[in-house]
C-alpha positions in Angstrom: -5.2 10.7 -38.7 -4.9 7.0 -38.6 -7.5 4.9 -36.7 -7.6 1.2 -35.9 -11.2 -0.1 -36.2 -12.3 -3.3 -34.5 -15.5 -5.0 -33.4 -16.9 -6.6 -30.2 -14.2 -7.9 -27.8 -16.4 -9.6 -25.1 -13.4 -9.9 -22.8 -13.8 -12.6 -20.2 -11.8 -14.9 -17.9 -14.3 -17.7 -18.4 -14.3 -19.9 -21.6 -17.4 -20.4 -23.8 -18.9 -23.8 -23.4 -17.3 -25.6 -26.3 -13.9 -23.8 -26.5 -11.0 -26.3 -25.7 -8.0 -23.9 -25.6 -6.9 -21.3 -23.0 -9.6 -18.8 -24.0 -8.4 -16.0 -21.7 -4.9 -16.3 -23.2 -6.3 -16.4 -26.7 -8.3 -13.2 -26.1 -5.3 -11.5 -24.6 -3.0 -12.4 -27.6 -5.6 -10.9 -30.0 -5.8 -7.7 -27.9 -2.0 -7.5 -27.8 -2.0 -8.1 -31.6 -4.4 -5.1 -32.0 -2.2 -2.9 -29.7 0.9 -3.8 -31.8 -0.9 -3.0 -35.1 -2.1 0.3 -33.6 1.3 1.6 -32.6 1.3 4.2 -35.5 -2.4 5.0 -35.0 -3.9 7.9 -33.1 -6.9 6.0 -31.7 -8.4 2.5 -31.4 -12.2 2.5 -32.1 -14.1 -0.2 -30.2 -17.9 -0.2 -30.7 -19.2 -1.7 -27.5 -19.4 -5.1 -25.7 -15.9 -4.4 -24.5 -16.5 -6.9 -21.7 -18.7 -10.0 -22.0 -20.5 -9.1 -18.7 -20.9 -6.3 -16.3 -19.8 -8.9 -13.7 -16.3 -8.8 -15.1 -14.0 -9.8 -12.2 -11.6 -7.4 -10.4 -8.8 -9.6 -11.8 -10.0 -9.0 -15.4 -10.3 -5.3 -15.0 -6.9 -5.0 -13.3 -5.3 -7.2 -16.0 -6.5 -5.1 -18.9 -5.8 -1.8 -17.2 -2.2 -2.9 -17.1 -2.2 -4.5 -20.5 -3.6 -1.4 -22.2 -1.6 1.2 -20.3 0.8 2.0 -23.1 -1.7 1.5 -26.0 -3.2 4.3 -28.1 -6.3 5.7 -26.5 -9.3 3.5 -27.0 -12.5 5.2 -27.8 -15.5 3.1 -27.0 -19.2 3.0 -26.1 -21.5 0.7 -24.1 -22.9 -2.5 -25.6 -25.7 -4.4 -23.7 -23.1 -6.8 -22.2 -21.3 -3.8 -20.7 -24.4 -2.5 -18.9 -25.7 -3.8 -15.6 -28.9 -5.8 -16.4 -28.9 -4.1 -19.8 -30.0 -0.9 -18.1 -29.1 2.7 -19.1 -26.9 3.1 -16.0 -23.4 3.5 -17.3 -21.7 4.5 -14.0 -21.5 1.3 -12.1 -19.8 -0.7 -14.8 -16.4 -2.2 -15.5 -15.9 0.1 -18.5 -16.1 3.1 -16.2 -13.4 1.6 -14.1 -11.1 1.4 -17.2 -12.0 5.0 -18.0 -11.1 6.1 -14.5 -7.8 4.3 -15.0 -7.2 6.3 -18.2 -7.0 3.5 -20.7 -10.4 4.1 -22.5 -12.6 7.1 -23.2 -16.4 6.4 -23.5 -18.3 8.6 -26.0 -21.7 9.8 -24.8 -24.5 10.5 -27.2 -26.0 13.3 -25.0 -22.8 15.3 -25.1 -21.3 17.3 -28.0 -19.0 15.4 -30.3 -15.4 15.0 -29.2 -13.1 17.0 -31.5 -9.5 16.2 -32.2 -6.7 18.5 -33.4 -7.2 17.3 -36.9 -10.8 18.5 -37.3 -12.0 14.9 -36.8 -15.2 14.6 -34.7 -16.2 11.5 -32.8 -19.8 10.6 -31.8 -21.1 7.8 -29.7 -24.4 5.8 -29.7 -24.4 3.1 -27.0 -26.8 0.2 -27.0 -30.4 1.3 -26.9 -29.5 5.0 -27.7 -30.7 7.1 -30.6 -28.2 7.9 -33.4 -27.0 11.5 -32.8 -27.2 14.2 -35.5 -24.0 15.1 -37.3 -23.0 18.6 -36.5 -22.9 21.2 -39.3 -19.2 22.0 -39.1 -16.4 21.3 -41.5 -14.4 18.2 -40.8 -14.4 14.4 -40.8 -17.3 13.0 -38.7 -17.1 9.5 -37.1 -19.9 7.6 -35.4 -19.2 4.7 -33.1 -22.5 2.8 -32.5 -23.7 -0.5 -30.9 -26.7 -1.6 -32.9 -27.6 -4.7 -34.9 -26.8 -3.8 -38.5 -27.7 -6.2 -41.2 -25.6 -6.5 -44.3 -28.4 -7.4 -46.8 -32.1 -6.8 -47.3 -33.1 -9.6 -45.0 -35.4 -8.9 -42.1 -34.7 -9.7 -38.5 -37.2 -10.0 -35.6 -35.6 -7.2 -33.6 -37.0 -3.7 -33.4 -33.5 -2.3 -32.7 -31.9 -3.8 -35.9 -31.3 -1.8 -39.1 -30.2 -2.6 -42.6 -26.9 -1.2 -43.7 -28.4 0.5 -46.7 -31.0 2.3 -44.5 -28.2 3.3 -42.1 -26.3 4.8 -45.0 -29.3 6.7 -46.4 -30.5 8.1 -43.0 -27.1 9.4 -41.7 -24.5 11.8 -42.9 -21.3 10.6 -41.1 -18.1 10.1 -43.1 -17.3 6.9 -41.1 -19.5 4.6 -39.0 -18.1 1.8 -37.0 -20.7 -0.7 -35.8 -20.8 -3.3 -33.0 -23.3 -6.0 -32.0 -23.4 -8.1 -35.2 -20.5 -10.6 -34.9 -20.1 -11.0 -38.7 -17.6 -9.0 -40.7 -18.8 -6.7 -43.6 -18.5 -3.2 -44.8 -19.8 -0.6 -47.3 -17.9 2.1 -49.2 -20.0 4.6 -51.2 -19.4 8.3 -52.2 -16.4 8.6 -49.9 -18.4 7.5 -47.0 -17.7 4.3 -45.0 -19.5 1.8 -42.8 -17.6 -1.0 -41.1 -19.1 -3.8 -39.0 -15.8 -5.5 -38.2 -17.2 -8.5 -36.2 -16.3 -10.5 -33.2 -12.7 -10.6 -31.9 -12.9 -14.3 -31.2 -15.0 -17.4 -32.2 -17.2 -18.5 -29.3 -19.9 -20.4 -31.1 -20.1 -23.4 -33.4 -21.7 -21.3 -36.2 -18.5 -19.1 -36.4 -16.3 -21.7 -38.1 -16.0 -19.5 -41.2 -15.4 -16.2 -39.2 -12.0 -14.7 -39.6 -11.3 -12.1 -36.9 -9.9 -8.9 -38.3 -9.3 -5.2 -37.9 -9.1 -2.2 -40.3 -6.5 0.6 -40.3 -8.3 3.7 -41.6 -6.6 6.9 -42.8 -9.0 9.9 -42.5 -7.0 12.2 -44.8 -6.6 9.7 -47.7 -10.0 8.1 -46.9 -8.5 4.6 -47.4 -8.4 1.5 -45.3 -6.4 -1.7 -45.0 -7.9 -4.9 -43.7 -5.7 -7.0 -41.4 -6.5 -10.5 -40.4 -5.7 -11.5 -36.9 -3.8 -14.7 -36.2 -6.1 -17.6 -35.4 -5.8 -21.4 -35.0 -7.8 -23.9 -37.1 -11.4 -24.1 -35.8 -11.1 -27.8 -34.9 -8.1 -27.0 -32.6 -10.0 -24.6 -30.4 -13.6 -25.9 -30.5 -15.1 -29.2 -29.5 -17.2 -29.5 -32.7 -18.7 -33.0 -31.8 -19.9 -31.8 -28.4 -21.2 -28.5 -29.9 -23.1 -30.2 -32.7 -24.6 -32.7 -30.2 -25.7 -29.9 -28.0 -27.2 -28.1 -30.9 -29.2 -31.1 -32.0 -30.5 -31.6 -28.5 -31.6 -28.0 -28.3 -33.4 -28.3 -31.6 -35.3 -31.4 -30.5 -36.3 -29.6 -27.3 -37.4 -26.5 -29.2 -39.4 -28.8 -31.6 -41.1 -30.5 -28.6 -42.0 -27.1 -27.1 -43.6 -25.9 -30.4 -45.6 -29.1 -30.6 -46.6 -28.8 -27.0 -47.9 -25.3 -27.7 -49.8 -26.3 -30.9 -51.4 -29.6 -29.7 -52.2 -29.2 -26.0 -55.5 -27.9 -24.9 -54.5 -25.9 -21.9 -56.4 -27.0 -18.8 -56.0 -24.2 -16.3 -52.5 -23.0 -15.4 -51.1 -26.2 -14.0 -48.0 -26.7 -16.3 -47.1 -30.1 -14.9 -50.6 -31.5 -15.5 -50.6 -30.0 -19.1 -47.2 -31.6 -19.9 -48.3 -35.0 -18.5 -51.5 -34.8 -20.6 -49.5 -34.1 -23.7 -47.2 -37.1 -23.0 -50.2 -39.4 -22.7 -51.7 -38.3 -26.0 -48.5 -38.1 -28.1 -45.6 -40.3 -29.0 -42.8 -39.2 -26.7 -39.7 -41.3 -26.3 -38.9 -42.9 -23.0 -35.6 -40.9 -22.8 -37.5 -37.6 -23.2 -40.3 -38.7 -20.8 -37.8 -39.6 -18.1 -36.0 -36.2 -18.6 -39.2 -34.3 -18.3 -40.3 -36.2 -15.2 -36.9 -35.7 -13.6 -36.9 -31.9 -14.0 -40.5 -31.5 -12.8 -40.0 -33.4 -9.6 
């Protein structure tokens, strides 16, 4: 069996703040690229955050129902962006609309694994769900999961994150396809495989080095081929100057908030009075002072 492995799609008909191209068209071209690459594959595996928001427009849902009508079946799960207010309710979601239209199949962690004709078993663990147990039957077992997986030994201040080495040691699946982390990395060890393919598109200033890709995986040969998707130079699709200015502004604001928390003796719960007191006692530029006074009117 051949599978096309991909990462988070975050489909949207609104552009990220600093993108300068036709972002909707760019996303569609990448999805079409994936469909073309998957023409000889049995399934496309998409590990959640299919849409960027549960508020996906009717136009967006209709567009991709038509665009994916002739593609191989897409097996997917729910990322937090697919869920209404990050809740556990999967029914009232855009992804369920696509499933009703027959272009995707969502894998549910509370059901038995889905079995194919080739003794390949598919499991799902949507955002916030526990990783299911691998069934004790002969075959090739695949887990599709949406959880923040880290590629090194670094720690992350998120109770729902997991190091890739721990994921390998605590599970027995032959293949795991992870979503949520927008970076691209993988692990291959003892004929077992973990892929965190990464984001379909570059939406932030810190993704300049990211190269969107997919993998074509053969379950019989246990081999994979990495395929880079076509992208334009970062400076052609991103307003770098604006993004860096916005980043610097946010860092100054965060620094001010930290200093405010460290230096202000809180006098009751009147926020405005406490901010005013801090401004009096510390060196705050006129520009920042005018901004603060403006938003607190």
